[in-house]
DRENTORKOL-3810 file (N, C-alpha, C; in nm, 4 decimals):
REM DRENTORKOL-3810
@n.u->13.1547; n.v->-5.5056; n.w->-12.5378; ca.u->13.0746; ca.v->-5.5909; ca.w->-12.6205; c.u->13.1676; c.v->-5.6841; c.w->-12.6971
@n.u->13.1360; n.v->-5.8097; n.w->-12.6995; ca.u->13.2209; ca.v->-5.9089; ca.w->-12.7641; c.u->13.1985; c.v->-5.9157; c.w->-12.9142
@n.u->13.2924; n.v->-5.9781; n.w->-12.9785; ca.u->13.2811; ca.v->-5.9981; ca.w->-13.1227; c.u->13.2048; c.v->-6.1270; c.w->-13.1497
@n.u->13.1593; n.v->-6.1403; n.w->-13.2695; ca.u->13.0920; ca.v->-6.2631; ca.w->-13.3110; c.u->13.1947; c.v->-6.3754; c.w->-13.3123
@n.u->13.1611; n.v->-6.4879; n.w->-13.2507; ca.u->13.2508; ca.v->-6.6026; ca.w->-13.2498; c.u->13.3530; c.v->-6.6026; c.w->-13.1387
@n.u->13.3432; n.v->-6.5097; n.w->-13.0448; ca.u->13.4418; ca.v->-6.5044; ca.w->-12.9370; c.u->13.3903; c.v->-6.5666; c.w->-12.8076
@n.u->13.2836; n.v->-6.6447; n.w->-12.8146; ca.u->13.2258; ca.v->-6.7023; ca.w->-12.6927; c.u->13.3240; c.v->-6.7954; c.w->-12.6225
@n.u->13.4126; n.v->-6.8606; n.w->-12.6970; ca.u->13.5095; ca.v->-6.9504; ca.w->-12.6349; c.u->13.6116; c.v->-6.8716; c.w->-12.5541
@n.u->13.6506; n.v->-6.7550; n.w->-12.6035; ca.u->13.7432; ca.v->-6.6700; ca.w->-12.5304; c.u->13.6800; c.v->-6.6215; c.w->-12.4007
@n.u->13.5552; n.v->-6.5847; n.w->-12.4069; ca.u->13.4851; ca.v->-6.5349; ca.w->-12.2893; c.u->13.4699; c.v->-6.6461; c.w->-12.1862
@n.u->13.4369; n.v->-6.7651; n.w->-12.2310; ca.u->13.4205; ca.v->-6.8781; ca.w->-12.1392; c.u->13.5519; c.v->-6.9110; c.w->-12.0702
@n.u->13.6614; n.v->-6.9081; n.w->-12.1437; ca.u->13.7921; ca.v->-6.9369; ca.w->-12.0846; c.u->13.8304; c.v->-6.8307; c.w->-11.9827
@n.u->13.8033; n.v->-6.7055; n.w->-12.0141; ca.u->13.8347; ca.v->-6.5966; ca.w->-11.9223; c.u->13.7512; c.v->-6.6070; c.w->-11.7956
@n.u->13.6225; n.v->-6.6323; n.w->-11.8104; ca.u->13.5357; ca.v->-6.6464; ca.w->-11.6940; c.u->13.5781; c.v->-6.7647; c.w->-11.6085
@n.u->13.6180; n.v->-6.8726; n.w->-11.6712; ca.u->13.6645; ca.v->-6.9897; ca.w->-11.5975; c.u->13.7911; c.v->-6.9579; c.w->-11.5190
@n.u->13.8841; n.v->-6.8870; n.w->-11.5822; ca.u->14.0085; ca.v->-6.8490; ca.w->-11.5155; c.u->13.9804; c.v->-6.7657; c.w->-11.3912
@n.u->13.8976; n.v->-6.6623; n.w->-11.4047; ca.u->13.8707; ca.v->-6.5762; ca.w->-11.2908; c.u->13.7889; c.v->-6.6466; c.w->-11.1831
@n.u->13.7053; n.v->-6.7423; n.w->-11.2197; ca.u->13.6311; ca.v->-6.8200; ca.w->-11.1201; c.u->13.7266; c.v->-6.9034; c.w->-11.0358
@n.u->13.8239; n.v->-6.9665; n.w->-11.1008; ca.u->13.9226; ca.v->-7.0465; ca.w->-11.0276; c.u->14.0088; c.v->-6.9561; c.w->-10.9402
@n.u->14.0516; n.v->-6.8434; n.w->-10.9943; ca.u->14.1334; ca.v->-6.7492; ca.w->-10.9178; c.u->14.0582; c.v->-6.7003; c.w->-10.7943
@n.u->13.9325; n.v->-6.6634; n.w->-10.8115; ca.u->13.8511; ca.v->-6.6164; ca.w->-10.7001; c.u->13.8321; c.v->-6.7255; c.w->-10.5953
@n.u->13.8146; n.v->-6.8494; n.w->-10.6404; ca.u->13.7957; ca.v->-6.9608; ca.w->-10.5475; c.u->13.9227; c.v->-6.9872; c.w->-10.4665
@n.u->14.0374; n.v->-6.9763; n.w->-10.5307; ca.u->14.1630; ca.v->-7.0072; ca.w->-10.4632; c.u->14.2094; c.v->-6.8968; c.w->-10.3690
@n.u->14.1899; n.v->-6.7703; n.w->-10.4060; ca.u->14.2397; ca.v->-6.6627; ca.w->-10.3197; c.u->14.1290; c.v->-6.5928; c.w->-10.2429
@n.u->14.0054; n.v->-6.6084; n.w->-10.2854; ca.u->13.8926; ca.v->-6.5502; ca.w->-10.2139; c.u->13.9032; c.v->-6.3999; c.w->-10.2002
@n.u->13.8806; n.v->-6.3522; n.w->-10.0796; ca.u->13.8851; ca.v->-6.2082; ca.w->-10.0538; c.u->14.0052; c.v->-6.1725; c.w->-9.9679
@n.u->14.1116; n.v->-6.2466; n.w->-9.9860; ca.u->14.2334; ca.v->-6.2241; ca.w->-9.9087; c.u->14.2893; c.v->-6.0846; c.w->-9.9347
@n.u->14.3448; n.v->-6.0240; n.w->-9.8315; ca.u->14.4024; ca.v->-5.8900; ca.w->-9.8420; c.u->14.5521; c.v->-5.8989; c.w->-9.8193
@n.u->14.6285; n.v->-5.8420; n.w->-9.9119; ca.u->14.7739; ca.v->-5.8408; ca.w->-9.9001; c.u->14.8198; c.v->-5.7028; c.w->-9.8552
@n.u->14.9320; n.v->-5.6970; n.w->-9.7812; ca.u->14.9804; ca.v->-5.5678; ca.w->-9.7329; c.u->15.0325; c.v->-5.4773; c.w->-9.8443
@n.u->15.0789; n.v->-5.5363; n.w->-9.9533; ca.u->15.1286; ca.v->-5.4549; ca.w->-10.0645; c.u->15.1042; c.v->-5.5262; c.w->-10.1967
@n.u->15.1050; n.v->-5.4501; n.w->-10.3017; ca.u->15.0740; ca.v->-5.5026; ca.w->-10.4345; c.u->15.1738; c.v->-5.6082; c.w->-10.4808
@n.u->15.3011; n.v->-5.5902; n.w->-10.4483; ca.u->15.4043; ca.v->-5.6848; ca.w->-10.4919; c.u->15.3798; c.v->-5.8248; c.w->-10.4351
@n.u->15.3382; n.v->-5.8337; n.w->-10.3106; ca.u->15.3120; ca.v->-5.9650; ca.w->-10.2520; c.u->15.1881; c.v->-6.0296; c.w->-10.3139
@n.u->15.0884; n.v->-5.9508; n.w->-10.3478; ca.u->14.9700; ca.v->-6.0045; ca.w->-10.4151; c.u->15.0063; c.v->-6.0550; c.w->-10.5539
@n.u->15.0866; n.v->-5.9786; n.w->-10.6234; ca.u->15.1278; ca.v->-6.0190; ca.w->-10.7581; c.u->15.2094; c.v->-6.1476; c.w->-10.7546
@n.u->15.2971; n.v->-6.1608; n.w->-10.6556; ca.u->15.3787; ca.v->-6.2815; ca.w->-10.6425; c.u->15.2919; c.v->-6.4030; c.w->-10.6100
@n.u->15.1892; n.v->-6.3842; n.w->-10.5313; ca.u->15.0999; ca.v->-6.4941; ca.w->-10.4942; c.u->15.0194; c.v->-6.5444; c.w->-10.6141
@n.u->14.9774; n.v->-6.4540; n.w->-10.6994; ca.u->14.8940; ca.v->-6.4901; ca.w->-10.8137; c.u->14.9769; c.v->-6.5506; c.w->-10.9263
@n.u->15.0958; n.v->-6.4999; n.w->-10.9466; ca.u->15.1762; ca.v->-6.5489; ca.w->-11.0606; c.u->15.2578; c.v->-6.6698; c.w->-11.0294
END
């Protein structure tokens, strides 16, 4: 549950994950290190 006045934080977070999901989709990496390198 969010705090009062944190709607801007939630919107920014949702926007970030929407862009991330759009760019990488449902791609599967062979190991966690390669996925982490791709995202960062």
